[in-house]
N, C-alpha and C positions, 0 to 999 in steps of 0.2 A: 721016584716022583711021588709027592704026597697025594693022597686021595682027596676028594672034595670034602669029606668029613674032617680030615686033618687040617686042611686049609681053613675051614670054617672055625675049627677049634682054636687054631693059632690066631686068627683074626679076632675072635672074641677075647682071647687072653691078652693080646696087645691092646685092645680097647680098654679092658679092665685096668691093665697096668698104666695106661695113659691117664685114666681118670684118677687113679690113686696118686700118681705123680703130680697131677694138676692140683688136687686137693691138698697135698702136702705143701706144695709151693704156696698156695693161697693161705694156708694156715701159718706158714713161716712169714709171709709178707704181713699178715695181720698182726702177728706177734712183734715183728720188727717195728711197725708203725706205732703200735700201742706203747712199746718201750720208748721209742723216740719222743712221743708226746709226753710221756711221764717224765722223762729226763728234762725236756724243755720246760715243763711246768716247774720242776724243782729248781732249775737254773734261774728262771724268771723270779721265783719266790726268793731265792738267795740274793739276786741282784736288787730286788725291791727292798729287802731287809738291809742290805749294805748301804743302799742309797738313803734309807731313812736314818741309819746310824750316822752316816757321813753328814747328812743334813742337820742332825741334832748336834754334832760336834761343831759344825760351822756356826750354827746359831749360838752355841755356848761361847765360842771365841769372840763373836761379835758382841755379846752381852758384857763380856769382861772389859772391853775397851771403852 
């Protein structure tokens, strides 16, 4: 049977491990969301660029007729 000091030590160790796990999780979530936002911005920029190019092509075909 563990002594009171051993129980207190284990409790403190578990609390420390829990805080580390939570901070790692939060760091991973922040990185995930930042990456998702970066990719979204890149996709929107690509779509806007392709829309502008497509619009320019449509305008050019209308000008020829």
